Z-matrix of the N, CA and C atoms (Angstrom, degrees):
N
C 1 1.457
C 2 1.524 1 111.35
N 3 1.302 2 114.47 1 153.88
C 4 1.459 3 121.63 2 179.13
C 5 1.519 4 109.49 3 -84.90
N 6 1.330 5 117.36 4 129.23
C 7 1.463 6 122.27 5 177.09
C 8 1.523 7 107.53 6 -115.46
N 9 1.323 8 116.23 7 114.27
C 10 1.462 9 121.12 8 179.05
C 11 1.522 10 108.99 9 -94.06
N 12 1.328 11 114.89 10 143.48
C 13 1.459 12 118.92 11 174.77
C 14 1.518 13 109.45 12 -146.19
N 15 1.312 14 115.01 13 160.26
C 16 1.456 15 121.44 14 176.06
C 17 1.524 16 107.58 15 -147.34
N 18 1.325 17 116.61 16 175.06
C 19 1.461 18 119.96 17 -172.28
C 20 1.519 19 115.11 18 -94.86
N 21 1.335 20 118.68 19 -23.11
C 22 1.468 21 119.36 20 -177.08
C 23 1.529 22 111.08 21 -135.00
N 24 1.321 23 115.18 22 157.41
C 25 1.462 24 121.07 23 176.03
C 26 1.527 25 110.26 24 -61.12
N 27 1.338 26 116.14 25 -36.24
C 28 1.456 27 120.05 26 178.54
C 29 1.529 28 110.28 27 -60.50
N 30 1.355 29 117.23 28 -45.46
C 31 1.470 30 120.65 29 176.36
C 32 1.522 31 110.49 30 -59.13
N 33 1.319 32 116.15 31 -43.20
C 34 1.463 33 121.45 32 -179.81
C 35 1.530 34 110.54 33 -58.87
N 36 1.326 35 116.34 34 -45.89
C 37 1.458 36 120.92 35 -179.96
C 38 1.526 37 111.52 36 -64.95
N 39 1.339 38 116.93 37 -41.78
C 40 1.460 39 120.40 38 -179.87
C 41 1.528 40 111.05 39 -65.53
N 42 1.322 41 117.48 40 -41.51
C 43 1.465 42 120.47 41 178.47
C 44 1.527 43 111.16 42 -64.03
N 45 1.311 44 116.01 43 -39.64
C 46 1.464 45 119.33 44 179.02
C 47 1.524 46 110.54 45 -68.26
N 48 1.335 47 116.76 46 -46.35
C 49 1.469 48 121.51 47 -177.49
C 50 1.526 49 112.22 48 -65.17
N 51 1.332 50 117.48 49 -45.55
C 52 1.468 51 120.38 50 -171.62
C 53 1.523 52 114.89 51 -95.88
N 54 1.336 53 117.37 52 -19.01
C 55 1.461 54 118.93 53 -178.13
C 56 1.526 55 112.49 54 -128.17
N 57 1.334 56 117.14 55 -5.10
C 58 1.454 57 120.13 56 -178.08
C 59 1.514 58 113.32 57 67.67
N 60 1.321 59 116.37 58 16.41
C 61 1.468 60 120.96 59 -176.72
C 62 1.527 61 110.68 60 -92.16
N 63 1.317 62 115.29 61 136.37
C 64 1.472 63 121.79 62 174.31
C 65 1.522 64 107.78 63 -97.17
N 66 1.324 65 115.88 64 138.67
C 67 1.458 66 118.72 65 177.69
C 68 1.526 67 109.55 66 -151.72
N 69 1.305 68 114.70 67 158.34
C 70 1.464 69 121.43 68 178.66
C 71 1.525 70 109.10 69 -90.76
N 72 1.320 71 116.55 70 146.72
C 73 1.465 72 122.06 71 176.40
C 74 1.527 73 108.08 72 -93.64
N 75 1.331 74 115.76 73 122.37
C 76 1.466 75 119.20 74 178.46
C 77 1.528 76 111.98 75 -100.07
N 78 1.319 77 117.15 76 -10.34
C 79 1.460 78 121.35 77 178.07
C 80 1.514 79 112.69 78 93.15
N 81 1.334 80 115.55 79 157.91
C 82 1.470 81 120.33 80 -179.55
C 83 1.526 82 111.13 81 -68.40
N 84 1.310 83 115.21 82 154.69
C 85 1.464 84 120.18 83 178.41
C 86 1.523 85 109.75 84 -149.50
N 87 1.327 86 115.60 85 160.20
C 88 1.451 87 122.35 86 175.95
C 89 1.518 88 108.75 87 -155.66
N 90 1.296 89 116.57 88 168.90
C 91 1.457 90 122.67 89 -179.65
C 92 1.533 91 109.43 90 -83.78
N 93 1.322 92 116.95 91 95.92
C 94 1.470 93 120.62 92 -177.50
C 95 1.529 94 112.14 93 -73.24
N 96 1.325 95 117.69 94 -13.72
C 97 1.466 96 120.02 95 175.00
C 98 1.529 97 111.17 96 -77.67
N 99 1.318 98 117.10 97 -14.99
C 100 1.465 99 121.87 98 179.52
C 101 1.519 100 112.06 99 -109.15
N 102 1.321 101 116.93 100 -40.98
C 103 1.462 102 121.13 101 -176.50
C 104 1.525 103 110.62 102 -100.15
N 105 1.326 104 114.78 103 102.40
C 106 1.454 105 123.43 104 178.40
C 107 1.526 106 107.17 105 -155.63
N 108 1.325 107 118.47 106 160.82
C 109 1.474 108 119.80 107 -179.59
C 110 1.529 109 111.48 108 -64.24
N 111 1.306 110 115.59 109 133.27
C 112 1.465 111 122.43 110 177.46
C 113 1.523 112 108.94 111 -116.65
N 114 1.323 113 116.87 112 157.27
C 115 1.476 114 118.60 113 173.96
C 116 1.531 115 109.36 114 -61.86
N 117 1.312 116 115.41 115 137.98
C 118 1.460 117 119.93 116 -179.49
C 119 1.517 118 111.02 117 -79.84
N 120 1.321 119 114.83 118 141.94
C 121 1.453 120 122.23 119 177.38
C 122 1.527 121 110.94 120 -91.85
N 123 1.339 122 116.17 121 -25.86
C 124 1.458 123 122.43 122 -177.24
C 125 1.529 124 108.98 123 -106.52
N 126 1.325 125 117.54 124 156.16
C 127 1.467 126 120.04 125 -178.85
C 128 1.523 127 112.15 126 -59.38
N 129 1.319 128 115.10 127 137.58
C 130 1.468 129 121.51 128 177.59
C 131 1.520 130 109.53 129 -79.59
N 132 1.321 131 115.02 130 152.82
C 133 1.446 132 120.68 131 172.21
C 134 1.522 133 107.69 132 -65.10
N 135 1.319 134 122.86 133 136.52
C 136 1.460 135 126.88 134 11.00
C 137 1.530 136 114.60 135 -93.19
N 138 1.340 137 118.43 136 2.75
C 139 1.467 138 120.21 137 178.40
C 140 1.530 139 111.35 138 -67.89
N 141 1.315 140 116.99 139 -25.13
C 142 1.458 141 122.95 140 176.61
C 143 1.510 142 108.45 141 -129.58
N 144 1.325 143 117.50 142 -177.46
C 145 1.471 144 119.31 143 179.61
C 146 1.527 145 111.40 144 -68.29
N 147 1.311 146 116.46 145 153.04
C 148 1.461 147 121.81 146 172.36
C 149 1.524 148 106.23 147 -69.60
N 150 1.322 149 116.99 148 119.03
C 151 1.465 150 121.71 149 -173.61
C 152 1.528 151 109.66 150 -95.75
N 153 1.332 152 115.50 151 117.53
C 154 1.461 153 122.72 152 -179.88
C 155 1.520 154 108.28 153 -110.95
N 156 1.329 155 117.00 154 122.37
C 157 1.464 156 120.07 155 178.08
C 158 1.524 157 109.59 156 -107.63
N 159 1.335 158 114.66 157 149.45
C 160 1.457 159 120.77 158 -179.28
C 161 1.522 160 110.24 159 -153.33
N 162 1.329 161 115.34 160 143.15
C 163 1.459 162 120.41 161 174.17
C 164 1.527 163 108.40 162 -86.98
N 165 1.315 164 115.07 163 128.23
C 166 1.464 165 121.45 164 174.87
C 167 1.523 166 106.24 165 -120.01
N 168 1.321 167 115.29 166 110.48
C 169 1.466 168 120.01 167 -179.29
C 170 1.523 169 108.57 168 -131.46
N 171 1.348 170 117.46 169 88.66
C 172 1.468 171 121.46 170 -175.52
C 173 1.529 172 114.31 171 -58.02
N 174 1.319 173 118.49 172 -26.22
C 175 1.466 174 120.86 173 -178.80
C 176 1.532 175 112.06 174 -72.57
N 177 1.320 176 117.60 175 -10.40
C 178 1.469 177 121.29 176 -179.55
C 179 1.529 178 108.29 177 -117.97
N 180 1.329 179 117.97 178 90.37
C 181 1.476 180 120.73 179 -174.47
C 182 1.524 181 114.49 180 -55.97
N 183 1.335 182 119.67 181 -34.65
C 184 1.468 183 120.21 182 -178.43
C 185 1.523 184 112.26 183 -63.98
N 186 1.329 185 116.66 184 -17.03
C 187 1.475 186 119.97 185 176.95
C 188 1.531 187 111.72 186 -79.52
N 189 1.317 188 116.72 187 -3.02
C 190 1.473 189 123.86 188 174.22
C 191 1.529 190 113.18 189 49.91
N 192 1.335 191 117.56 190 57.88
C 193 1.468 192 119.68 191 -177.46
C 194 1.520 193 114.14 192 -61.74
N 195 1.336 194 117.58 193 -41.07
C 196 1.467 195 119.81 194 -179.50
C 197 1.525 196 111.18 195 -66.76
N 198 1.332 197 116.50 196 -43.58
C 199 1.468 198 120.71 197 178.18
C 200 1.527 199 110.24 198 -61.84
N 201 1.318 200 116.72 199 -43.01
C 202 1.465 201 120.85 200 179.44
C 203 1.527 202 110.42 201 -60.04
N 204 1.327 203 116.90 202 -45.82
C 205 1.469 204 119.87 203 178.95
C 206 1.521 205 112.08 204 -64.76
N 207 1.336 206 117.73 205 -39.22
C 208 1.475 207 120.09 206 177.99
C 209 1.530 208 110.92 207 -60.63
N 210 1.321 209 117.03 208 -44.44
C 211 1.460 210 120.88 209 179.97
C 212 1.529 211 110.01 210 -64.42
N 213 1.331 212 116.39 211 -45.18
C 214 1.463 213 119.83 212 179.88
C 215 1.529 214 111.70 213 -64.72
N 216 1.332 215 117.48 214 -35.80
C 217 1.460 216 120.24 215 177.74
C 218 1.531 217 110.77 216 -65.48
N 219 1.324 218 117.52 217 -37.39
C 220 1.466 219 120.38 218 176.49
C 221 1.527 220 110.51 219 -64.54
N 222 1.328 221 116.53 220 -41.24
C 223 1.469 222 120.70 221 177.62
C 224 1.520 223 110.04 222 -63.42
N 225 1.335 224 116.77 223 -45.65
C 226 1.468 225 121.61 224 -179.67
C 227 1.525 226 111.12 225 -61.52
N 228 1.322 227 116.27 226 -41.96
C 229 1.465 228 120.23 227 179.90
C 230 1.528 229 110.68 228 -65.19
N 231 1.308 230 116.46 229 -41.45
C 232 1.469 231 120.18 230 -177.25
C 233 1.528 232 112.67 231 -72.10
N 234 1.344 233 117.57 232 -39.96
C 235 1.459 234 120.58 233 -172.38
C 236 1.525 235 114.61 234 -106.10
N 237 1.316 236 117.50 235 -6.33
C 238 1.462 237 120.79 236 175.72
C 239 1.514 238 113.53 237 55.14
N 240 1.316 239 115.86 238 -136.79
C 241 1.466 240 121.22 239 -175.05
C 242 1.531 241 113.45 240 -73.68
N 243 1.321 242 117.25 241 0.10
C 244 1.465 243 120.56 242 175.62
C 245 1.531 244 111.45 243 -74.26
N 246 1.362 245 116.88 244 -11.78
C 247 1.460 246 121.66 245 177.56
C 248 1.516 247 109.98 246 -126.41
N 249 1.311 248 114.99 247 152.82
C 250 1.468 249 122.01 248 173.34
C 251 1.521 250 107.11 249 -131.11
N 252 1.321 251 116.62 250 131.19
C 253 1.454 252 122.64 251 179.15
C 254 1.526 253 109.00 252 -101.37
N 255 1.319 254 116.09 253 127.01
C 256 1.458 255 121.74 254 176.97
C 257 1.520 256 107.50 255 -116.27
N 258 1.326 257 115.93 256 112.50
C 259 1.453 258 122.41 257 -176.76
C 260 1.517 259 109.87 258 -104.71
N 261 1.326 260 116.24 259 137.98
C 262 1.465 261 120.76 260 178.37
C 263 1.523 262 109.30 261 -139.01
N 264 1.328 263 116.04 262 165.43
C 265 1.458 264 120.86 263 176.18
C 266 1.513 265 115.43 264 110.32
N 267 1.334 266 116.86 265 -16.54
C 268 1.462 267 121.21 266 -179.70
C 269 1.527 268 108.54 267 -145.66
N 270 1.310 269 116.43 268 150.93
C 271 1.461 270 120.69 269 179.98
C 272 1.524 271 110.62 270 -58.55
N 273 1.333 272 117.44 271 138.91
C 274 1.469 273 121.32 272 -178.85
C 275 1.524 274 114.21 273 -59.23
N 276 1.331 275 117.72 274 -20.65
C 277 1.458 276 121.33 275 -178.62
C 278 1.528 277 112.23 276 -79.98
N 279 1.318 278 118.58 277 -5.63
C 280 1.468 279 121.48 278 -177.48
C 281 1.531 280 109.88 279 -58.52
N 282 1.332 281 116.09 280 142.20
C 283 1.467 282 121.77 281 -177.29
C 284 1.525 283 113.15 282 -57.45
N 285 1.313 284 117.67 283 -28.11
C 286 1.459 285 121.33 284 -179.91
C 287 1.531 286 111.94 285 -61.41
N 288 1.321 287 116.23 286 -26.02
C 289 1.464 288 120.78 287 -177.71
C 290 1.522 289 113.54 288 -94.52
N 291 1.327 290 117.38 289 3.87
C 292 1.467 291 121.19 290 -177.02
C 293 1.525 292 110.33 291 -51.74
N 294 1.301 293 115.61 292 124.98
C 295 1.457 294 121.67 293 177.24
C 296 1.520 295 115.05 294 88.05
N 297 1.330 296 117.78 295 -22.29
C 298 1.464 297 119.42 296 -177.47
C 299 1.521 298 112.30 297 -69.26
N 300 1.328 299 115.77 298 -45.20
C 301 1.459 300 119.45 299 -173.99
C 302 1.526 301 112.69 300 -69.42
N 303 1.336 302 117.31 301 -12.50
C 304 1.463 303 119.72 302 176.44
C 305 1.527 304 110.90 303 -78.14
N 306 1.328 305 116.50 304 -14.99
C 307 1.464 306 121.14 305 178.29
C 308 1.524 307 108.11 306 -93.85
N 309 1.310 308 116.36 307 136.69
C 310 1.462 309 120.63 308 -173.50
C 311 1.518 310 113.57 309 -66.08
N 312 1.318 311 118.78 310 -21.04
C 313 1.456 312 119.08 311 -176.71
C 314 1.535 313 113.14 312 -87.61
N 315 1.323 314 117.93 313 4.45
C 316 1.462 315 122.02 314 178.80
C 317 1.521 316 110.52 315 -117.15
N 318 1.337 317 116.76 316 134.34
C 319 1.463 318 122.35 317 171.77
C 320 1.512 319 108.26 318 -130.61
N 321 1.313 320 117.12 319 124.19
C 322 1.464 321 122.55 320 175.01
C 323 1.522 322 106.56 321 -106.82
N 324 1.317 323 116.29 322 111.04
C 325 1.467 324 119.97 323 -173.30
C 326 1.525 325 112.85 324 -100.19
N 327 1.329 326 117.95 325 -1.75
C 328 1.452 327 121.13 326 175.66
C 329 1.516 328 113.56 327 75.14
N 330 1.316 329 114.61 328 -158.09
C 331 1.465 330 120.81 329 179.63
C 332 1.525 331 108.15 330 -75.97
N 333 1.315 332 115.75 331 138.40
C 334 1.461 333 121.93 332 -175.05
C 335 1.526 334 110.97 333 -120.76
N 336 1.320 335 115.88 334 149.17
C 337 1.460 336 120.31 335 171.49
C 338 1.529 337 108.02 336 -76.51
N 339 1.304 338 116.81 337 169.53
C 340 1.469 339 120.80 338 178.12
C 341 1.531 340 110.84 339 -60.30
N 342 1.317 341 117.78 340 -41.45
C 343 1.469 342 120.99 341 178.58
C 344 1.523 343 111.30 342 -64.71
N 345 1.315 344 116.57 343 -41.44
C 346 1.467 345 120.25 344 177.16
C 347 1.526 346 111.13 345 -64.34
N 348 1.341 347 116.75 346 -37.06
C 349 1.463 348 120.06 347 178.46
C 350 1.523 349 110.59 348 -64.97
N 351 1.317 350 117.59 349 -41.83
C 352 1.459 351 120.58 350 179.77
C 353 1.530 352 110.14 351 -60.49
N 354 1.320 353 117.33 352 -41.49
C 355 1.465 354 120.46 353 178.08
C 356 1.529 355 110.92 354 -69.37
N 357 1.334 356 116.89 355 -42.00
C 358 1.467 357 120.91 356 178.98
C 359 1.531 358 110.20 357 -59.39
N 360 1.333 359 117.26 358 -46.22
C 361 1.461 360 119.59 359 179.36
C 362 1.527 361 111.57 360 -64.64
N 363 1.321 362 117.47 361 -36.23
C 364 1.467 363 120.39 362 178.78
C 365 1.527 364 111.76 363 -68.01
N 366 1.325 365 117.12 364 -22.90
C 367 1.464 366 121.85 365 177.87
C 368 1.529 367 112.28 366 -92.80
N 369 1.335 368 117.32 367 -4.83
C 370 1.467 369 121.77 368 -177.46
C 371 1.522 370 110.32 369 -95.72
N 372 1.326 371 115.62 370 148.25
C 373 1.460 372 120.57 371 173.06
C 374 1.523 373 110.49 372 -90.87
N 375 1.345 374 115.70 373 -37.49
C 376 1.460 375 121.61 374 -178.55
C 377 1.527 376 108.87 375 -138.76
N 378 1.327 377 116.24 376 135.90
C 379 1.464 378 121.74 377 169.33
C 380 1.521 379 106.55 378 -109.71
N 381 1.330 380 116.78 379 128.29
C 382 1.458 381 120.60 380 -179.88
C 383 1.519 382 110.59 381 -112.71
N 384 1.319 383 115.57 382 137.52
C 385 1.457 384 122.03 383 175.53
C 386 1.519 385 106.83 384 -130.27
N 387 1.321 386 116.09 385 102.62
C 388 1.457 387 121.61 386 -179.76
C 389 1.530 388 111.14 387 -100.96
N 390 1.325 389 116.63 388 28.54
C 391 1.464 390 121.54 389 177.65
C 392 1.515 391 110.76 390 -59.91
N 393 1.323 392 115.87 391 156.62
C 394 1.459 393 119.98 392 174.35
C 395 1.528 394 109.63 393 -63.48
N 396 1.320 395 116.54 394 -38.50
C 397 1.468 396 122.78 395 173.93
C 398 1.521 397 108.37 396 -160.92
N 399 1.305 398 115.78 397 162.22
C 400 1.452 399 122.28 398 172.91
C 401 1.522 400 108.17 399 -132.83
N 402 1.316 401 117.35 400 135.72
C 403 1.462 402 120.08 401 177.09
C 404 1.528 403 110.47 402 -63.21
N 405 1.337 404 116.14 403 -40.09
C 406 1.462 405 121.28 404 174.46
C 407 1.522 406 110.88 405 -138.65
N 408 1.312 407 117.51 406 -39.65
C 409 1.457 408 120.60 407 -177.42
C 410 1.517 409 111.39 408 83.59
N 411 1.326 410 115.94 409 53.42
C 412 1.463 411 120.60 410 -176.85
C 413 1.523 412 112.30 411 -58.60
N 414 1.330 413 118.03 412 -40.91
C 415 1.470 414 119.74 413 -178.95
C 416 1.524 415 110.72 414 -60.12
N 417 1.314 416 118.01 415 -41.53
C 418 1.468 417 120.37 416 178.79
C 419 1.529 418 110.94 417 -65.15
N 420 1.309 419 116.89 418 -40.85
C 421 1.468 420 120.33 419 178.43
C 422 1.526 421 110.55 420 -64.07
N 423 1.324 422 116.96 421 -41.30
C 424 1.465 423 120.96 422 177.40
C 425 1.532 424 110.54 423 -64.47
N 426 1.327 425 116.98 424 -41.34
C 427 1.470 426 120.48 425 177.83
C 428 1.529 427 110.47 426 -61.97
N 429 1.322 428 117.00 427 -43.88
C 430 1.464 429 120.36 428 178.07
C 431 1.526 430 111.10 429 -58.92
N 432 1.329 431 116.67 430 -40.32
C 433 1.468 432 120.91 431 179.69
C 434 1.527 433 111.10 432 -64.43
N 435 1.329 434 116.72 433 -24.57
C 436 1.472 435 121.89 434 178.06
C 437 1.531 436 111.58 435 -92.21
N 438 1.329 437 117.12 436 13.09
C 439 1.469 438 123.93 437 177.84
C 440 1.522 439 112.78 438 68.85
N 441 1.319 440 116.42 439 32.70
C 442 1.454 441 122.66 440 177.49
C 443 1.523 442 108.72 441 -102.99
N 444 1.328 443 117.07 442 134.83
C 445 1.462 444 121.03 443 174.78
C 446 1.517 445 108.52 444 -66.98
N 447 1.336 446 116.94 445 147.23
C 448 1.461 447 119.88 446 -177.67
C 449 1.519 448 111.84 447 -131.20
N 450 1.341 449 113.31 448 150.54
C 451 1.458 450 122.74 449 169.94
C 452 1.520 451 105.23 450 -120.77
N 453 1.340 452 116.55 451 124.47
C 454 1.462 453 121.51 452 -175.23
C 455 1.527 454 110.68 453 -126.27
N 456 1.344 455 116.86 454 158.20
C 457 1.461 456 119.26 455 178.28
C 458 1.530 457 111.87 456 -74.35
N 459 1.327 458 115.29 457 145.51
C 460 1.465 459 120.71 458 178.56
C 461 1.524 460 111.72 459 -70.20
N 462 1.313 461 116.83 460 -24.89
C 463 1.460 462 121.37 461 -178.78
C 464 1.521 463 109.32 462 -90.44
N 465 1.316 464 117.28 463 122.57
C 466 1.451 465 120.56 464 175.13
C 467 1.511 466 114.31 465 121.16
N 468 1.304 467 114.51 466 -165.29
C 469 1.457 468 121.56 467 -171.79
C 470 1.512 469 117.02 468 -84.17
N 471 1.334 470 118.34 469 -6.59
C 472 1.477 471 119.15 470 -179.94
C 473 1.524 472 111.45 471 -61.03
N 474 1.331 473 116.81 472 -23.44
C 475 1.465 474 119.67 473 -179.77
C 476 1.523 475 112.24 474 -68.73
N 477 1.327 476 117.57 475 -6.94
C 478 1.461 477 119.99 476 175.61
C 479 1.526 478 111.39 477 -73.07
N 480 1.335 479 117.77 478 -18.50
C 481 1.476 480 120.96 479 177.91
C 482 1.524 481 112.94 480 -132.81
N 483 1.319 482 117.82 481 -20.87
C 484 1.461 483 121.38 482 -177.16
C 485 1.536 484 109.91 483 -93.54
N 486 1.304 485 115.63 484 122.63
C 487 1.469 486 121.85 485 178.02
C 488 1.518 487 108.06 486 -112.42
N 489 1.328 488 116.61 487 116.66
C 490 1.458 489 122.28 488 -174.18
C 491 1.524 490 112.24 489 -54.03
N 492 1.314 491 115.75 490 128.45
C 493 1.468 492 125.94 491 177.62
C 494 1.522 493 112.62 492 63.17
N 495 1.325 494 117.01 493 14.11
C 496 1.458 495 121.32 494 173.94
C 497 1.529 496 108.69 495 -111.60
N 498 1.337 497 116.13 496 -62.25
C 499 1.459 498 120.00 497 177.33
C 500 1.527 499 112.07 498 -123.07
N 501 1.340 500 116.33 499 5.54
C 502 1.472 501 120.97 500 -178.11
C 503 1.522 502 108.47 501 -164.22
N 504 1.322 503 114.69 502 167.17
C 505 1.462 504 120.83 503 165.44
C 506 1.514 505 106.20 504 -107.48
N 507 1.322 506 116.01 505 129.30
C 508 1.456 507 121.39 506 179.89
C 509 1.519 508 107.30 507 -108.60
N 510 1.338 509 115.18 508 122.02
C 511 1.474 510 119.80 509 -176.80
C 512 1.517 511 110.78 510 -124.29
């Protein structure tokens, strides 16, 4: 017999609603041998800027890349050099980043390997995900495992591990 499973209750509900499929929830998971807090190489806040990381992936509209950049630009304008934005997920030459990399508080690091992501999250103070929804939100879960504060979308599967104002901010 066929046994269907998924990682979050939200996935389970979506599969049932849109495909009529029943499946068991096994819960979120990540590679704990890779994602864990590492010693920081760069100065921690407040000795250095508050480092905010975000995935910008224009090819995936539900990840809301333009909205994410607008929010980060407002933060950058308000707090100036007290914050540093680290963007990943797309090549730094992408048109969406035009003008950002000329400002010292922005770093576009492009596509990262899993090992690079673990180090990036360990160097971040906050990981933000302003997606319209996430099926699970693996990047946020990985960031949390690296002792990074996270902001996750209220819509989707991140609520299977993210508890608003307890271990995350849910927006």
